[in-house]
N, C-alpha and C positions, 0 to 999 in steps of 0.2 A: 410436586414442585411448589415452593413457597416464595413469597415476594416481600420486599420492603420498599418504602418510598423515602428517599433522602432529600431533604430540603435545607439548603444553606439559608440562614436568615440574618438580617442586619436591620434591626428596627422595624418600623411600619407594622406594629401589632394589629392595627385595624384591618389592613389588607391581608395579613396572615390569617386572621380570624375567618375571612371569606374562603381562603384556600382550604383551611381545615374543615370548615362547614361542608364544602363540596366533597372532600374526601370522606367525611362521616356519612354522607348519603350515597356511597357506592353500592351498586348491586352486588359486586364481588367484595366480600367483607373480610376475607382471611388475609390480612396484610398488616404490617407494622409501619410506623412512621418515625423517622429520625429527624429531629430539628437540631441543626448545628449552628450555634450562635457564636459571636465573637465579642467578648467583653460585656456579656449580660445586657444586651440591647432590648430584650423582650421580658415581660413579667411572666416567666414560665409557670409559676405556681397557679396563676389565673387560668392559663391554658390547660394545665393538667386537671384542675378542678372542673373546667367546663366540658372536657372531652373524655374524662376517665371512663365513662360508661359507653363511649362511642368509638374510640380509637385506642390502639396500643401505641402510646407515644413515648419515645425515648428522647432525652435532651442531653446535648453536649455543649458546654461552654468553653470556647477556646480563647487564647489571648487576643487582644484587640488588633494586633498586626497580622493575624493569620490570613493567608490567602484563601480564595474560594476553593482552589485545588486541594489545599491542606484540609479544609473543612470536609470536603467530599471524601477524601482518602481516610480521614479519621472515622467517619461513619461506615465506610466500606469495611474497615478493619474490625470495628466493634459489632457489626451486624453479622449474621450467618446465613441469610436466606439465599436461595439458588438464583434469584433474579433481583436485580436492583433497578428501580425506577428513579431517575433524577428529575426533579421538578423544581421550578423557581418558586419563591415564596409569594410572588405577585401574579401567579398563574392559576386561574380557576378552571377546574376540570369538569367534564361531563360525567353523568352518573355511571356510564359504562367504561370509564377511563381505565381503571385497573384491569377490569375483565377483558377488555379488548387487547391490552398489552399482553396479558397472560395467555390469551387464546393464540396469539402469534408465537409467543415464546414456546408454548407447549407443542406447537407445530414444527419446531425446529428453527425458528428465526431468532437468532441470538442477539441481534442488534436491531431494534425497532425505533423508528423515528416517528414521534407523534406530531400531529398537526397543531399549530399554534395560531389561532386567529388573533389579529391585532399586533403580532410581534413585528417590530420594525427593525430595519437595519440602519446603517448610517445614512444621513442626509435624506430621510423620508419622514414626511409628516404622518402623525397618527391622530385618530379622533380623541377628543377629550371626553372623559366621563365625569359629569358634575352631579350625579345623583347621590343618594345615600349609600354608604358602604354596608349594604345588606344584600345577602345572596340573591333573594328573589328579585329585588329591584335591579341589581346588576345584570342578571340573566335576561330579564325583560328588555333591558337596554340592548344587550347583545343580540337577541333575536331580531330586534328592529334594525340593527346596524351591521349584522354579520356579513352581508354582501359587500360592504364598503371596507372591511378590514380583513382581507384574506391574509394568509401566511405570506410573509415577505419572500419565502422560497418558492411560492407558486410559479414564478417565472421559470424556475428550473424543473419543477415537477411536471408541468403540463406538456412541454415538448417531448419528454421521454415517456409519457403516459404512466407516470408514477414508478417507472422501473429505475430505481436510483443508481444501480450499477452501470447503467448506460450513460450516466453523466461523465463529463470529462474529469471532474473532481468530486466523486461521490462523498468523500469525507468532509467536504465543505458544508454539507447540510446537517452535520452532526452537532446540533445546537442543544445544549444541556438543559434548556427550559422544559423539555418534554421528550425524554428518551428512556428506553429500557435496554439493559444489557445483562446477559447472563454473567454470573460471578466467574465462571470459567474463562469467558472472553476477557473480562476486566483483568483477571490475574495474568492472563497471557500477554495482554497489551501493556500492563504495568500500572494502570491507574492514571491519575492526573499529575502533571508535572508542577510542583510547587514553585518553580522559578518564574512562572508567568505571573505578573503582578497586575492588579487592577482589572479592567474590563476587557473581555474578548480574547479569542484565539485559543485559550487553554482547552476548550472543548473540542474544536475541530482538529487540534493536534492529536488528541486521543482517537478521534475518528480516523485520522491518517494512519495511526499505528494499528488500529483494528483492521482496516482495509489491507494494510501491508501484511498483517498476520493471516489473511485469507478469509476474513469474515465479510459477509454480504450485508448491506443495509436494506431494510424493508420499511416502506412507508405505511403508516396506518392513519387514514383519515377518520376512522371511527374512534380512535383514542385521542379525541380532540380536547383542546383546552383554550382558554381565552386569556390573553395578557391584559392586565389592568393598566390602562394608560396612566403615565405619570411624567413629570418633568425630568429631564436628564441634562447633565452638563456635557454637551456635544464636544466641546473643546477638550475636556479631560478624557472623554472616551477615545477621541481620535489620538490623543497623546499616548494613552495606554495601548491602544491597538497597534500603533506604529512600533512601539518598543517590543510588544509581544510578537509582531510579525517578524521582526528581525531575529528574535529569539528562536522562532520556528525555523527560519532559514538557516540560522547557525547550526541547529541540530541536524537539519536535513538539507544541505545545500544542493538542491536539485532545481533544474530550470522549470519543471512543472509547477513548483511552489512559487518561484519567483514570478512567473507569468500569472499565476492565480492571484497574487496580491496586486499586481499591476492591473489586472482585469476587473476583479470583483470589488476590492476594497478601495482602490484608487487612493491609497494612503500617501502617495508621493505626487499628488496632482499639482501641476503648476497653476497658480491662481489665474482665473479667467481663461483657462484652456480646457474646461470640462468637456466641451463637445469634441475637441480634437483627441483628447485622451480616450474618450468613449469609443471613438472610431478606431483608435489604435488597439483598444482592448479586444475588439472583435476580430482583429487580424494579427494580433501580436505574435510574431514569430521571427526567428532568425534563420537564414539559410545556412545549412550545414555544408561544410566543404572540407576536403583534406588537402587542398592546394592553396597555400598562402599567396603565391605569385599570381594565381588566376584571379584573385579577388581584390588584391591590394594594388600595388604599383609595380613598375618594372623593377626587377631584382637589383640592378646596379644602382638605380636612383634611391631605392629604399635603403640599401646598405650604406651609402654615403650619408643619408639622412640620419640613420641610427647612430653612426659613428659620431656625428656632431652632437646628437642628443646625449649620448653617453658622456661625451666630454663636458657638456654643460651641467648635467645633473650630478655626476660623480665629483665634480669640483666643489660642489656646495653641500652635498648630503652624502652620508656614508652608511646609513642603516635604513631598514624598514621600507622597502619599495613595493608598491602594488603595481602590477603590470596588467593592463586590460587589452587583450589581444596578443596572441603569441608572436614573438619575433625572436629568432634564434640568438642573435647577438645580445639582446636585452635579457633574455631568459637566463642565460648563463652567468650574468653578473651576480656576485655574491650578495650585493645589496637587495636584489629582488627575492623576497621571501614568499610572495604570493602571486599567483596568476589566475585571472578570470578570463575565460574564453568560451563562447557559446558553441563552438564547432566541435564536431565529433572527434577531431584529431586531438583535442585537449585531453581526452581520456587516456591516451597513450603516454601522457606525461605525468600521470598521477602518482607514479612510483619513483619519481626522481627524488633522490635523497636531498633533504634540506629545503624542499619546495612544497608549498601547499597549492594545489590546483583545484579550481572549481569550474565545472562546466555551467557557467551562468553568463547572462548577457550584461549584467551590471546595473540594470534598472532598479534592483533592490539588492543591496550588498549585505552580507551577514556579518558586518563588522561594527564596532562601536565608533563613535565620533573620534576623529583624529587618531585612528589606529596606526596610520602610516605617515612617514615623513613626506613621501612623494608618491603620486600616482601618475603613471605614464600610460596614455591611451594611444595605441597605434591606430592606423586607419581601418581597423576592423569595424569601427562604428559606422563607416560608410555603407555597410551591408544592412544596417538596421532600418526598420520602418521609421520614417521621420519623427513620428510622435513619441518614440522611445528615447530619442536623443536628450531631451531635457531631463529625463529621469537619470540617465547615465551620468550626465555632467554634474547634476546636483548631488548625486551620491558620491562622485569622485571628490567634490569640494567638501562634502561632509566628513568623509573618512580620511582625508589627507591634508597636510599643511599646504602643499602646493601641487598643482596639477599641470602636467605637460601633455598637450594634445596635438598630435601630428595630423595634418589635414592637407589633402590636395587643394590647391588654390581655388578651383571651381566649386568646391563643396564646403567652403568654410563658413558660409552665411548662417546655416542653422546653429552653429556653435556661438557665433557672435550675437545672434538674436536672443539666445538663452541668457547669455551674460548681461546683455543690455537690459533685458526684462528684469533680471534679478536686481540690477542697480536701481532701476526705476522703482522697484518695490521696497527700496531702502536697505538692501543688503550691501555690506561693505566689501564689494568685489573689486579686486585689482586684476587687470590683465594687460598683456602686451603681445604683439605679433611680430615674429621675425621670420626671415627667409632661412630655410635650412640648407638647401643646395642651390636652387634658383627660384625664379618666380612661380614655378609650378608646384612648389611644396612649401607650406607654411607651418609654423609652430606657434601655438597659443600657450602662453604661460599664464596661469591664473591662480588666485587664492581668495578665500573668504576670510577677511581679517576679523570679522565679527565672530566667526566660529573659533578661530585660533585664540582669541582673547578669553573666551568663556569655557573652553574645554581643555582637558589635558590628554596627552597622547598615551600610548601603551599598547603593545601588541596583545592580541587575544591568544589564549592557549586553546587546547583541544577539548576542554570540558564542555559538555552539552552536545557533542556531536555523536554520542553513542545512541543506539536505537534500542527501544524496548527495555530500558532500565526500569526496575520496579520502584514505584513510589508509594506502594500500599503495604 
């Protein structure tokens, strides 16, 4: 069984030199290295001359716009080894790094997650390294600071005693900075999806496909590496991650993925509500039910309310409606193209001709901005944990030109609080409240004029929703 190490690079030749120095000092020496550049950002001839007697280095230069997924896939295609180790260019490995990965691979573990000291996630400070960019100096610094810079994923590893398949979302720890995968597993999962742009998510999405394909993830603390601290543009990363999270959800519109992004990445966090969202994350769930009448309102009152909504909405708009929460009279409207509902009963509607049905809560929607003319939210939202309501309403405003939200009078305050907070933060929110049948039922009509002015509409097609397509 042979192995190769694939390293996407983009500039920073001094740090890359440390990475290659550490690889040149491996106790397990029978491996090759692929450096995949984009636009010639490193002086490769210098690296070739420096390491020609120490490493078997291959170099690929791709166009400047190439995504990191494309870079990895290119090296996968051009290499031939049985095992592929993916390593970041700013990650310094221990002397037993390759050997430890190979020991587990040879024992039948086809997906191995290596430990990364110092690797940070979003919104977490990391230590600064201000010493010389020399391997010995850096490793001395690491030995002194190692206890202060554990792997960001340690909070997941410890509770399950390193048994990754006991995690709720094992695929979420599949970070490409230090992993090894058998070529057979990569080919079955299909490689990396080039449609993910910028930073983040493209690797855990491969992990998701690997787990769905039946592969188990194994943690190796012995195949450890150290991430070299550096400045990052947190705002740009958050922007990339948000877009990529929606891409992930478009491909696999499942509630487990929606709630994962709500819980772990907090990418739709309401400003100044961090603590509340964190509490919601620990208990984020929606009660499943098959009886609408049991959990919404009395059937006759609901029917009258829906008739009035139908009158109001269809008189102004005639295409592209998103319905959040099933209602029979609304669902059969020709304008309603898409339904989101978290309850098990929604699965029975997925084969209805001309309708797209997602079993989701709506806190993270797999749609582009202004994909719909109208979003209608039925009282299904009253079943949600309170901390999920801001996410639902903000996603409805993002994806639709106007949002109609039906609410029992006694439960309308959470919706008004979200809208008021958005206005205070400078969002151009317009809303009004009307009685639907009597004083016991209210209808909030709202829109984000700022969103409407800068975005264009357009419905999504089904591209990207297939599974296990091959990108390599």
